[in-house]
Legacy VTK file of the C-alpha trace (Angstrom):
# vtk DataFile Version 3.0
C-alpha trace
ASCII
DATASET POLYDATA
POINTS 455 float
29.150 -11.967 -62.374
25.482 -12.743 -60.908
26.512 -16.412 -61.417
29.623 -16.373 -59.395
27.686 -13.961 -56.579
24.881 -16.359 -56.293
27.703 -19.721 -55.839
28.757 -17.693 -52.848
27.326 -19.223 -49.460
25.623 -16.606 -48.457
23.920 -15.607 -51.778
20.167 -17.279 -50.332
20.366 -14.123 -47.601
19.840 -11.696 -50.051
16.680 -13.679 -51.822
15.213 -13.676 -48.461
14.007 -10.534 -48.263
11.931 -11.046 -51.587
10.484 -14.266 -50.789
8.922 -13.635 -47.615
7.614 -10.430 -49.230
5.825 -12.486 -51.734
4.877 -15.450 -49.170
3.355 -12.990 -46.970
0.451 -12.285 -48.766
0.548 -16.053 -50.177
-0.205 -17.273 -46.667
-2.631 -15.115 -45.782
-4.440 -15.584 -49.294
-4.125 -19.592 -48.764
-5.756 -19.253 -45.335
-8.990 -18.064 -46.602
-10.372 -21.924 -46.876
-8.917 -22.909 -43.671
-10.164 -19.698 -42.175
-13.945 -20.355 -43.492
-13.551 -24.432 -41.925
-12.029 -23.113 -38.793
-15.241 -20.660 -38.689
-17.423 -23.518 -39.671
-16.154 -25.478 -36.492
-15.954 -22.618 -33.967
-19.597 -21.651 -34.773
-20.728 -24.964 -34.894
-19.187 -26.346 -31.694
-21.638 -25.703 -29.667
-24.272 -28.372 -31.856
-22.777 -31.048 -30.663
-20.114 -33.461 -31.203
-21.584 -35.349 -33.562
-22.221 -32.284 -35.950
-18.204 -31.318 -35.816
-17.548 -35.324 -36.889
-19.901 -34.643 -39.874
-17.804 -31.463 -40.514
-14.466 -33.198 -39.655
-15.276 -36.026 -42.816
-16.776 -33.586 -44.959
-13.833 -31.383 -44.850
-11.337 -34.111 -45.344
-12.984 -35.404 -48.350
-12.970 -31.967 -49.559
-9.131 -31.631 -48.247
-8.640 -34.273 -51.386
-10.956 -32.256 -54.070
-9.299 -28.980 -52.809
-5.708 -30.090 -53.131
-6.101 -31.956 -56.521
-7.791 -28.879 -57.670
-4.934 -26.767 -56.674
-2.746 -29.113 -58.691
-3.797 -28.616 -61.352
-4.315 -24.721 -61.605
-0.740 -24.466 -59.741
1.145 -24.716 -63.491
-0.493 -21.329 -64.201
1.318 -19.497 -62.292
4.707 -20.696 -63.357
3.538 -19.957 -66.618
2.026 -16.023 -66.090
5.298 -15.761 -63.452
7.676 -16.744 -66.926
5.619 -14.293 -68.955
5.659 -11.756 -66.415
9.636 -12.040 -65.946
10.030 -12.027 -69.786
7.635 -8.742 -69.910
5.060 -10.374 -72.068
1.190 -8.827 -70.776
0.043 -11.032 -73.976
1.195 -13.974 -72.742
-0.385 -13.625 -69.502
-4.113 -12.549 -70.776
-3.882 -15.209 -73.466
-2.946 -17.400 -69.975
-5.756 -15.836 -68.062
-8.299 -16.192 -70.354
-7.280 -20.072 -70.853
-7.145 -20.463 -67.579
-10.419 -19.434 -66.681
-12.108 -21.937 -68.668
-9.809 -24.522 -67.858
-11.077 -23.503 -64.138
-14.484 -23.640 -64.822
-14.048 -27.017 -66.569
-12.051 -29.037 -63.555
-14.771 -27.101 -61.165
-17.391 -28.323 -62.467
-15.630 -31.686 -62.620
-14.724 -31.778 -59.089
-18.063 -30.568 -58.091
-19.598 -34.027 -59.902
-16.408 -35.960 -58.346
-17.478 -34.960 -55.165
-21.345 -35.809 -55.307
-20.520 -39.358 -56.084
-17.881 -40.022 -53.614
-20.634 -39.731 -50.762
-22.443 -42.966 -51.717
-19.550 -44.420 -52.716
-17.752 -44.083 -49.251
-21.605 -45.387 -48.022
-20.974 -48.234 -50.634
-17.495 -49.018 -49.382
-18.893 -49.244 -45.578
-17.249 -46.471 -44.030
-18.565 -45.395 -41.043
-20.732 -42.087 -40.887
-21.658 -39.727 -37.940
-25.600 -38.951 -39.406
-26.085 -39.550 -43.357
-29.151 -37.606 -43.473
-27.463 -34.559 -41.410
-24.054 -35.433 -43.271
-25.497 -35.407 -47.189
-26.553 -31.687 -47.455
-23.771 -30.229 -45.882
-21.285 -32.864 -48.325
-23.525 -31.660 -51.629
-23.077 -27.497 -50.733
-19.554 -28.327 -50.253
-19.708 -30.022 -53.493
-20.772 -26.934 -55.377
-18.065 -24.929 -53.362
-15.827 -26.463 -55.669
-16.610 -24.476 -58.744
-15.869 -21.018 -57.686
-13.025 -22.096 -55.614
-11.397 -22.931 -59.021
-12.272 -19.341 -60.545
-10.891 -17.981 -57.154
-7.486 -20.300 -57.658
-7.383 -18.959 -60.806
-7.487 -15.430 -60.453
-5.363 -15.397 -57.334
-2.170 -17.484 -59.226
-2.112 -14.910 -61.697
-2.573 -11.931 -59.596
0.557 -13.588 -57.655
2.673 -13.762 -60.533
2.296 -10.562 -61.947
3.406 -8.727 -58.795
-0.167 -8.206 -56.972
-0.597 -10.538 -54.575
-1.294 -8.402 -51.618
-4.442 -7.510 -54.392
-4.989 -11.375 -54.384
-5.654 -11.656 -50.725
-7.905 -9.019 -50.396
-9.900 -10.358 -52.771
-10.039 -14.160 -51.287
-10.194 -12.884 -47.647
-13.150 -10.984 -48.903
-14.751 -14.455 -48.929
-13.850 -14.998 -45.205
-15.375 -11.800 -44.291
-18.759 -12.114 -46.658
-18.615 -16.180 -44.801
-18.369 -14.961 -41.229
-22.321 -13.285 -41.041
-23.440 -15.631 -43.312
-22.860 -18.640 -41.741
-23.610 -16.544 -38.016
-26.979 -16.082 -39.707
-27.861 -19.354 -41.166
-26.410 -21.878 -38.689
-28.593 -19.631 -35.625
-31.186 -18.187 -38.012
-30.101 -14.656 -36.923
-30.398 -11.911 -39.189
-33.815 -12.686 -40.166
-32.123 -15.329 -41.998
-34.068 -19.469 -41.602
-31.855 -21.718 -38.989
-30.531 -24.534 -41.310
-27.729 -25.503 -38.563
-24.867 -27.715 -40.526
-26.266 -27.103 -44.053
-26.981 -23.051 -42.971
-22.862 -22.891 -43.159
-22.607 -25.326 -46.427
-24.805 -22.333 -47.965
-23.076 -19.293 -46.525
-19.256 -21.181 -48.023
-20.753 -21.257 -51.465
-22.145 -17.431 -51.487
-19.601 -16.202 -49.879
-16.904 -17.649 -52.715
-19.062 -16.611 -55.290
-19.149 -13.179 -54.138
-15.494 -13.112 -53.900
-15.194 -14.440 -57.574
-17.525 -11.886 -58.714
-15.029 -9.148 -57.098
-12.021 -10.849 -58.865
-13.858 -10.395 -62.005
-14.632 -6.253 -61.459
-11.390 -5.883 -60.420
-9.340 -7.383 -62.998
-12.159 -5.738 -65.951
-11.938 -2.446 -64.479
-8.222 -1.560 -62.491
-6.626 1.132 -64.569
-3.232 -0.668 -63.548
-4.055 -4.276 -65.745
-5.295 -2.379 -68.883
-1.868 -3.565 -70.309
-3.054 -7.308 -69.149
-6.259 -7.160 -71.029
-5.166 -6.494 -74.433
-6.435 -9.430 -77.108
-4.565 -12.348 -76.188
-1.753 -12.720 -79.004
-1.110 -16.322 -80.605
-3.607 -19.617 -80.403
-6.460 -19.916 -77.818
-4.689 -21.679 -74.885
-6.336 -24.984 -74.875
-7.705 -26.820 -71.629
-6.212 -29.940 -72.906
-2.550 -27.786 -73.225
-3.449 -26.851 -69.488
-4.239 -30.477 -68.246
-1.073 -31.712 -69.971
0.617 -29.551 -67.433
-1.402 -29.725 -64.553
-2.279 -33.249 -64.002
1.106 -34.798 -62.609
0.872 -32.137 -59.908
-2.685 -32.458 -59.809
-2.385 -36.543 -59.043
0.764 -35.325 -56.345
-1.660 -33.002 -54.445
-4.402 -35.702 -54.711
-2.055 -38.346 -53.268
-1.303 -36.402 -50.687
-4.633 -35.292 -49.430
-5.643 -38.642 -50.125
-3.507 -39.923 -48.012
-4.607 -37.483 -45.156
-8.066 -37.880 -45.637
-7.589 -42.134 -45.567
-5.523 -41.337 -41.958
-8.888 -39.365 -41.051
-11.375 -42.329 -42.169
-9.072 -44.661 -39.591
-10.050 -41.885 -37.129
-13.201 -42.759 -37.704
-13.261 -46.122 -37.225
-12.107 -45.668 -33.986
-14.846 -43.079 -32.610
-16.906 -39.978 -32.976
-14.539 -38.696 -30.258
-11.512 -39.113 -32.381
-12.870 -38.224 -35.281
-13.965 -34.938 -33.518
-10.538 -34.306 -31.601
-8.833 -34.475 -35.406
-10.293 -31.856 -36.542
-9.868 -29.526 -33.739
-5.927 -30.334 -34.213
-6.093 -29.776 -38.278
-8.223 -26.947 -38.093
-4.842 -25.507 -36.490
-2.421 -27.485 -37.842
-3.697 -26.634 -41.258
-3.640 -22.598 -40.389
0.390 -23.405 -39.600
0.761 -25.274 -42.321
-0.249 -21.765 -44.164
3.122 -20.616 -44.421
5.111 -23.750 -46.105
2.233 -24.162 -48.429
2.779 -20.147 -49.408
6.278 -20.057 -49.403
5.913 -23.129 -52.088
3.992 -21.097 -54.255
6.384 -18.198 -53.558
9.237 -20.378 -54.530
7.494 -21.133 -57.215
6.763 -17.904 -59.105
10.560 -16.497 -58.293
12.317 -19.410 -59.677
9.522 -18.697 -62.671
10.334 -15.463 -63.167
13.745 -15.803 -62.749
14.023 -17.743 -65.497
12.266 -15.231 -67.628
14.577 -12.832 -66.853
17.037 -14.935 -67.856
18.472 -14.570 -64.446
19.200 -18.816 -63.784
22.002 -17.995 -61.657
19.837 -17.767 -58.808
17.718 -20.539 -58.598
19.854 -22.572 -56.400
19.964 -19.362 -54.097
16.145 -19.012 -54.046
15.390 -22.496 -52.831
17.839 -22.685 -49.877
16.228 -19.311 -49.013
12.929 -20.726 -48.896
14.415 -23.942 -47.132
15.580 -22.461 -44.313
13.177 -20.018 -43.564
10.442 -22.680 -43.577
12.609 -24.635 -41.167
13.159 -22.052 -38.481
9.000 -21.357 -38.858
8.327 -24.524 -38.282
10.743 -25.517 -35.685
8.348 -22.588 -34.122
4.904 -23.763 -35.300
6.381 -26.826 -32.919
6.765 -25.402 -29.758
3.683 -23.382 -29.735
1.778 -27.025 -30.675
3.705 -28.823 -27.558
3.337 -26.042 -25.049
-0.635 -25.126 -25.528
-2.379 -27.829 -27.020
-4.170 -28.528 -24.232
-5.720 -24.818 -24.233
-6.516 -25.117 -27.769
-8.286 -28.285 -27.340
-9.894 -27.040 -24.404
-11.302 -23.747 -25.964
-12.488 -25.665 -28.931
-14.134 -28.146 -27.149
-16.067 -29.153 -23.963
-15.780 -32.745 -24.271
-13.404 -34.328 -21.985
-12.926 -37.521 -24.483
-12.575 -35.454 -27.610
-9.684 -32.870 -25.020
-8.150 -36.228 -24.091
-7.786 -37.549 -27.576
-6.986 -33.939 -29.013
-3.662 -33.658 -26.235
-1.286 -36.060 -27.579
-2.602 -35.645 -31.324
-1.422 -31.979 -30.644
2.003 -33.068 -29.861
2.508 -35.854 -32.610
1.279 -32.891 -35.211
3.669 -30.636 -33.476
7.014 -33.049 -34.320
6.404 -33.405 -38.035
6.015 -30.002 -38.383
9.540 -29.578 -40.244
9.640 -32.664 -42.307
6.307 -31.468 -43.468
7.057 -27.734 -44.268
10.367 -29.009 -46.238
8.292 -31.180 -48.469
5.842 -28.902 -49.079
8.670 -26.475 -50.347
10.607 -28.500 -52.149
7.600 -29.432 -54.266
7.271 -25.547 -54.799
10.801 -25.574 -55.655
10.628 -28.003 -58.566
7.700 -26.723 -59.618
9.418 -23.858 -60.558
11.560 -25.921 -62.634
8.901 -27.293 -64.348
9.781 -30.485 -62.948
6.189 -32.284 -62.108
6.705 -36.094 -62.856
9.256 -36.730 -60.427
8.141 -35.422 -57.178
4.447 -37.351 -57.562
6.659 -40.901 -57.499
8.091 -39.695 -54.493
4.879 -38.784 -52.767
2.877 -42.016 -53.677
6.045 -44.202 -52.224
6.229 -41.904 -49.274
2.099 -41.304 -48.265
0.991 -45.181 -49.846
3.730 -47.326 -49.448
4.848 -46.361 -46.374
2.566 -43.483 -43.996
-0.547 -45.101 -44.710
0.508 -48.684 -43.829
2.581 -47.702 -41.015
-0.822 -45.605 -39.534
-2.847 -48.116 -39.613
-0.537 -50.687 -37.661
0.168 -48.231 -34.576
-3.352 -47.193 -35.251
-5.024 -50.732 -34.495
-2.167 -53.275 -33.161
-0.353 -50.933 -31.079
-1.275 -48.985 -27.779
-1.107 -45.779 -29.483
-4.631 -45.842 -30.959
-5.679 -43.251 -32.337
-2.488 -41.101 -31.925
-0.730 -43.656 -34.019
-2.251 -42.830 -36.852
-0.487 -39.728 -36.970
2.839 -40.987 -36.150
3.020 -43.547 -38.887
2.059 -40.311 -41.062
5.281 -38.232 -39.474
7.381 -41.413 -40.822
6.583 -41.056 -44.525
6.545 -36.967 -44.155
10.175 -37.403 -42.971
11.492 -39.612 -46.192
10.073 -36.828 -48.480
11.465 -34.297 -46.779
14.809 -35.755 -47.441
14.214 -36.895 -50.894
12.578 -33.774 -52.765
15.114 -31.220 -51.520
17.525 -33.815 -52.647
16.165 -33.141 -55.751
16.552 -29.889 -56.443
20.017 -30.169 -55.330
20.487 -32.416 -57.708
18.899 -30.585 -60.632
20.891 -27.293 -59.631
24.271 -29.348 -59.688
23.331 -29.942 -63.345
23.588 -27.870 -66.355
20.427 -25.813 -66.820
19.410 -27.273 -69.657
19.810 -31.012 -68.809
18.373 -29.811 -65.155
15.254 -29.066 -67.078
14.723 -32.020 -68.893
12.200 -34.190 -67.287
13.252 -37.151 -66.667
LINES 1 456
455 0 1 2 3 4 5 6 7 8 9 10 11 12 13 14 15 16 17 18 19 20 21 22 23 24 25 26 27 28 29 30 31 32 33 34 35 36 37 38 39 40 41 42 43 44 45 46 47 48 49 50 51 52 53 54 55 56 57 58 59 60 61 62 63 64 65 66 67 68 69 70 71 72 73 74 75 76 77 78 79 80 81 82 83 84 85 86 87 88 89 90 91 92 93 94 95 96 97 98 99 100 101 102 103 104 105 106 107 108 109 110 111 112 113 114 115 116 117 118 119 120 121 122 123 124 125 126 127 128 129 130 131 132 133 134 135 136 137 138 139 140 141 142 143 144 145 146 147 148 149 150 151 152 153 154 155 156 157 158 159 160 161 162 163 164 165 166 167 168 169 170 171 172 173 174 175 176 177 178 179 180 181 182 183 184 185 186 187 188 189 190 191 192 193 194 195 196 197 198 199 200 201 202 203 204 205 206 207 208 209 210 211 212 213 214 215 216 217 218 219 220 221 222 223 224 225 226 227 228 229 230 231 232 233 234 235 236 237 238 239 240 241 242 243 244 245 246 247 248 249 250 251 252 253 254 255 256 257 258 259 260 261 262 263 264 265 266 267 268 269 270 271 272 273 274 275 276 277 278 279 280 281 282 283 284 285 286 287 288 289 290 291 292 293 294 295 296 297 298 299 300 301 302 303 304 305 306 307 308 309 310 311 312 313 314 315 316 317 318 319 320 321 322 323 324 325 326 327 328 329 330 331 332 333 334 335 336 337 338 339 340 341 342 343 344 345 346 347 348 349 350 351 352 353 354 355 356 357 358 359 360 361 362 363 364 365 366 367 368 369 370 371 372 373 374 375 376 377 378 379 380 381 382 383 384 385 386 387 388 389 390 391 392 393 394 395 396 397 398 399 400 401 402 403 404 405 406 407 408 409 410 411 412 413 414 415 416 417 418 419 420 421 422 423 424 425 426 427 428 429 430 431 432 433 434 435 436 437 438 439 440 441 442 443 444 445 446 447 448 449 450 451 452 453 454
């Protein structure tokens, strides 16, 4: 009977409330890191365009590592969602224990990789705003990756076992810790030293570490989680197993974020004003993007839970509900950015040159919102189906063979200048927005056993 119901044209409407209930806390949780970045941008804006340019460059590099590490850990939510759907608390406990060790490992490796990247960037001749000012902040943001990975593990597990609001409270606690710490360490309030840009970096590391400590305390003390604290059954879940599952997603997210960062570096070649304008635009655009990113996580969890319960006939409707809701939201975001881009730019910077560049950037970023949302949520739906590798190929082609070459040509060989970087990027996103949903529906058109086999 459920199979027949799921084939109705309106079946996706029945999945929409559950998706939105799960997605809302996921969106808020994913916004935490962006809110920390936005807070730093606002608090540091008074220190001048050079400082904002340093924040922009570090944030764009950090985006690569955040995205890659997030992707490498994202399969944990699929594992836990399947175990939760099958009512297997022992497997949940086993996944958390293995996931924390794995998260610590990839966090340390990510930290080391980011530390090595700065001298590599200098060696490659990428223009840097001020090396002496940039370096300590860059190093602090590299250390930030270690508690960040542990926080992601807890967040993924809590969301997949039906406690998304607890995950929100834990990750948003980092934002609450960061606000007074950043304010004090940047400007020297509350008896703290005035460290400027470095102070923002130190505050972020401390705030994220405190959030992780809260997560550990909650997991070990909450009575409602007692059934998940049992001794895990079966062999220990090794990091090699998790790495084997996570590396395709990590590579896909890394490729996407890497393309965004290279686009930002192209803007750096056009001057500090273009880089600062991009920081203003992306700090707002990234917040709006949290809804499709949260929906991508929600659809992945809902699909894996449906599989765990044996309710595979619902999968197509879950995906359709996700695509419809994200398209509607991103259309709203498009209108808001197009209408209020100038006001936002003027509120975040008093540099006329930065504002002049940021305003048309807002228009272009607004135009690419729908495509960006669709490709992101389609990735989440495919992740729920354990289809990890095919989407990587789409990402590599869309971003590296199409978007980046077009961005470079339009920025440096047309009258568009800095705005051309994001025009070219929008073209690559459009390809992903077509191919990834097509892949999802193609898999759903096959018998389930064939659909879940990797090509």
